Backbone as a chain_set.jsonl record, in Angstrom:
{"seq": "XXXXXXXXXXXXXXXXXXXXXXXXXXXXXXXXXXXXXXXXXXXXXXXXXXXXXXXX", "coords": {"N": [[42.239, -1.21, 59.707], [44.378, -0.548, 60.421], [45.514, -2.443, 59.996], [45.648, -2.567, 57.658], [47.466, -0.216, 56.784], [49.903, -1.089, 57.868], [50.053, -3.685, 56.464], [50.605, -2.107, 53.704], [52.614, -0.827, 54.177], [54.661, -2.799, 54.042], [54.84, -3.621, 52.296], [55.403, -1.115, 50.785], [58.223, -0.897, 51.798], [59.554, -3.731, 51.213], [59.261, -3.094, 47.881], [60.575, -0.643, 47.858], [63.506, -1.614, 48.229], [63.629, -3.138, 46.507], [64.221, -1.58, 44.424], [61.452, -0.728, 43.096], [60.879, 3.167, 42.815], [58.05, 4.077, 42.087], [56.359, 2.73, 42.468], [56.873, 2.163, 45.425], [56.837, 4.56, 46.572], [53.893, 5.404, 46.033], [52.75, 2.994, 47.932], [53.573, 3.994, 49.832], [52.419, 6.024, 50.619], [49.589, 5.564, 50.208], [49.471, 4.109, 52.624], [49.899, 6.368, 55.203], [47.974, 7.357, 54.32], [45.842, 5.635, 55.369], [46.737, 5.489, 57.61], [46.073, 8.082, 59.223], [43.687, 8.096, 58.511], [42.416, 5.935, 60.253], [43.605, 6.502, 62.924], [41.874, 8.779, 63.085], [39.23, 7.76, 63.121], [39.746, 6.291, 66.087], [40.029, 8.05, 67.846], [37.898, 9.605, 67.352], [36.077, 7.245, 68.099], [36.476, 7.076, 70.939], [35.747, 8.781, 72.488], [33.769, 9.351, 71.759], [32.589, 6.62, 72.538], [32.206, 6.176, 75.299], [30.166, 7.946, 76.354], [27.917, 5.032, 76.207], [28.918, 2.947, 78.234], [28.252, -0.28, 80.377], [24.872, 0.933, 82.447], [24.743, 1.558, 85.806]], "CA": [[42.12, -0.233, 59.61], [45.599, -0.46, 60.918], [46.31, -3.917, 59.782], [45.718, -2.342, 56.148], [48.018, 0.572, 56.863], [50.659, -1.768, 57.948], [50.509, -4.086, 54.963], [51.015, -1.202, 52.556], [53.842, -0.402, 54.059], [55.159, -3.806, 54.05], [54.901, -2.953, 50.591], [56.17, 0.076, 50.648], [59.778, -1.814, 52.179], [59.449, -4.371, 49.6], [59.638, -1.998, 46.948], [61.766, 0.39, 47.839], [64.314, -2.556, 48.797], [63.688, -4.354, 45.284], [64.123, -0.768, 43.573], [60.473, 0.309, 42.584], [60.307, 3.954, 43.486], [57.156, 4.58, 41.893], [55.379, 1.799, 43.426], [57.251, 2.637, 47.406], [56.152, 6.132, 46.984], [52.851, 4.961, 46.35], [52.183, 2.262, 48.81], [53.663, 4.587, 51.721], [51.517, 7.411, 50.743], [48.235, 4.799, 50.253], [49.906, 3.873, 54.581], [49.71, 6.876, 55.5], [46.386, 8.127, 54.613], [44.804, 4.985, 56.237], [46.658, 5.347, 59.289], [45.386, 9.068, 59.605], [42.039, 7.795, 58.793], [42.93, 4.867, 61.389], [44.163, 7.418, 63.971], [40.821, 9.937, 63.307], [37.913, 7.024, 63.794], [40.151, 5.573, 66.857], [39.688, 9.17, 69.01], [35.977, 9.582, 67.024], [35.498, 6.262, 68.776], [36.996, 7.384, 72.452], [35.306, 10.294, 72.643], [31.779, 8.976, 71.715], [31.822, 5.624, 73.096], [32.804, 6.964, 77.05], [28.8, 7.665, 76.85], [27.797, 3.946, 76.29], [29.123, 2.394, 79.059], [26.752, 0.181, 80.959], [24.519, 2.112, 83.564], [24.472, 1.015, 86.728]], "C": [[43.95, -0.181, 59.767], [46.422, -1.471, 60.162], [46.891, -2.953, 57.891], [47.403, -1.668, 55.698], [49.863, -0.058, 56.871], [51.016, -2.729, 56.948], [50.768, -3.444, 53.915], [52.414, -0.386, 53.209], [54.972, -0.733, 54.508], [55.378, -3.405, 52.487], [55.716, -2.088, 50.316], [58.164, -0.071, 50.989], [59.959, -2.422, 51.205], [60.191, -4.059, 48.424], [60.343, -1.286, 46.75], [63.066, -0.287, 48.109], [64.618, -3.217, 46.97], [63.893, -2.476, 44.326], [62.929, 0.203, 42.847], [60.43, 1.096, 43.506], [59.327, 4.638, 43.779], [56.193, 4.06, 42.717], [55.565, 1.826, 45.067], [56.7, 3.917, 47.138], [54.599, 5.673, 47.002], [52.154, 4.267, 47.33], [52.284, 3.397, 49.938], [52.627, 6.01, 51.084], [49.907, 7.034, 51.054], [48.391, 4.595, 52.053], [49.504, 4.888, 55.061], [48.566, 7.874, 55.368], [45.439, 6.945, 55.427], [45.425, 5.028, 57.342], [46.385, 6.686, 59.642], [43.893, 8.701, 59.981], [42.015, 6.44, 60.242], [42.714, 5.697, 62.645], [42.487, 8.671, 64.552], [39.734, 9.175, 63.664], [38.359, 6.329, 65.288], [39.858, 7.28, 67.89], [38.305, 9.456, 68.729], [35.596, 8.292, 68.129], [35.709, 6.339, 70.594], [36.46, 8.597, 73.153], [33.649, 10.155, 72.12], [31.41, 7.589, 71.811], [32.483, 5.69, 74.871], [31.337, 6.841, 77.452], [27.695, 6.623, 77.118], [28.175, 2.984, 76.926], [27.899, 1.958, 79.888], [26.225, 1.248, 82.679], [24.276, 0.914, 84.579], [23.489, 1.259, 88.443]], "O": [[44.571, 0.412, 58.886], [47.599, -1.402, 59.807], [47.963, -2.832, 57.299], [48.223, -2.103, 54.889], [50.781, 0.355, 56.163], [52.167, -2.717, 56.511], [51.219, -4.12, 52.99], [53.039, 0.518, 52.655], [55.892, -0.093, 55.018], [56.317, -2.856, 51.91], [56.719, -2.275, 49.627], [59.069, 0.569, 50.455], [60.491, -1.894, 50.229], [61.272, -4.487, 48.021], [60.863, -1.088, 45.652], [63.957, 0.549, 48.259], [65.676, -3.617, 46.484], [63.387, -2.619, 43.213], [63.082, 1.289, 42.289], [60.169, 0.77, 44.664], [59.144, 5.396, 44.732], [55.409, 4.648, 43.462], [54.652, 1.577, 45.855], [55.789, 4.151, 47.932], [54.095, 5.592, 48.122], [51.06, 4.697, 47.696], [51.394, 3.682, 50.74], [52.453, 6.955, 51.853], [49.131, 7.691, 51.749], [47.43, 4.934, 52.744], [48.43, 4.645, 55.613], [48.297, 8.862, 56.053], [44.429, 7.29, 56.04], [44.776, 4.603, 58.297], [46.436, 6.66, 60.872], [43.199, 8.833, 60.989], [41.192, 6.592, 61.145], [41.7, 5.553, 63.327], [42.147, 9.128, 65.643], [39.054, 9.692, 64.551], [37.417, 5.754, 65.833], [39.21, 7.008, 68.9], [37.508, 9.565, 69.66], [34.754, 8.541, 68.991], [35.049, 5.627, 71.351], [36.803, 9.156, 74.195], [32.681, 10.908, 72.223], [30.329, 7.17, 71.395], [33.36, 4.907, 75.236], [30.959, 6.116, 78.372], [26.755, 6.856, 77.878], [27.9, 1.902, 76.408], [26.946, 2.667, 80.211], [26.852, 1.881, 83.528], [23.826, -0.213, 84.372], [23.421, 0.334, 89.253]]}, "num_chains": 1, "name": "protein.A"}
């Protein structure tokens, strides 16, 4: 998920440098949404993943 966010961020930067404002804005919005989804899933996995450790 994080790799997709970084990919869209790079696309947005390249599009902005080349002067494609609409594409850059759209790619930036997608990158922001994917990054937030990644953060939410990461926090959820940290919270719920603690109870599944090895039982000694």
